[in-house]
N, C-alpha and C positions, 0 to 999 in steps of 0.2 A: 398938199395931196400926195406928193412923192414920199414924204415921211411916213404917212399912214400906210401906203402901199408897201414900203420897205419894212415897216414894223410887222405887217401881216405876213410878208414873205419870211421874215426871220422867225416869227412865231410858228408858222407852218413847218419850217425846217426843224426847229427845236422839237416840235410835236412829233415829227417823223423820227428824229433821233431817239427821243424818249420811248416811242413805241417799239423801235428796233431793240433798244436796250432791255425793255420790259420783256419782249419776246425771247431774247437770248437768256435772260434770267429765268424765265419760266421753263425753257428747254433744259437748262442746267439743273433746275430744281427737280424736274421730272426724272432726269438721269440719276440724281442723288436718291430720290425716293425709290426708284427701281433697284438700285444697288443695295439700299437698306433692306428692302424686302427680301433680297437674296441672302443677305447676311443673317436675317432673322428666321430663316426657314428652319423647320424642326423635322425630326424623324416622324414619319406617318404613324408608326407604331412604337410601343415601348420596346426597346432593344434589351434582350436578356443576354448577359455575358456569362458564359460558362467559365467557372474558375478552373484553371488547369493545375494550380498549386505548384507550378514550376519554380516559383521564386519565394514561396511562403516561408522557407527556412533561412532566407537571406536577409541580412540587415540592409538598411538604406546605404550605409557606408560600403558594404560589399557590392551592392548594386551599382553604386557610383564608380567603384573600382572596375567593375566589369564594363561599364559604359566607356570609361577612359581607355580600357584595353582595346576597344573596337576602333579607336581613332588611328588612322593611318593604314588600316587594313586595305588590301587590294584583292579582290573587289570589295567595296564597302557593303556590309550586310545591313541594309535598311530595315529588314524585318526584325532582326535580332535587336537592333538599336531601339526600334519602336516598342518591342515587348518589354525591354528593360525600362524604358522611359515610363511606360504604362504602370509597371510594377512600382517604380519610385513614386509616381503620383498616387497610386492606390494606397501606399503605405504612409505617405505624408499628408494626403488629403488634398482635394481640389479646393482652391480658394474662391472660385466664382462659378456661376452657372448652375444648371439644373442638377448636376450630379455632385454639387459641392458637399464636402464633409463639414458638418457643423461642430 
């Protein structure tokens, strides 16, 4: 009789451990799904980018040289860096995503 009782206690304990692990797994899965939803968010509207033509006469090699010249500047000009990076991407093409150049 004691063996049957011990077995039932062990099974109940294992069931509670499994239920706890299942709950933790589902909570973690929920967090992952919410993070994925944030990563997949898109613009509500189509964004039109006005071409300024600021770098249209520059080659990719010249743009990369400009980018290298920004390194070490104090204070760092994040806006200029981003503009040059955008120009390089637009001249070389995006590899992935909705705006990819085919």
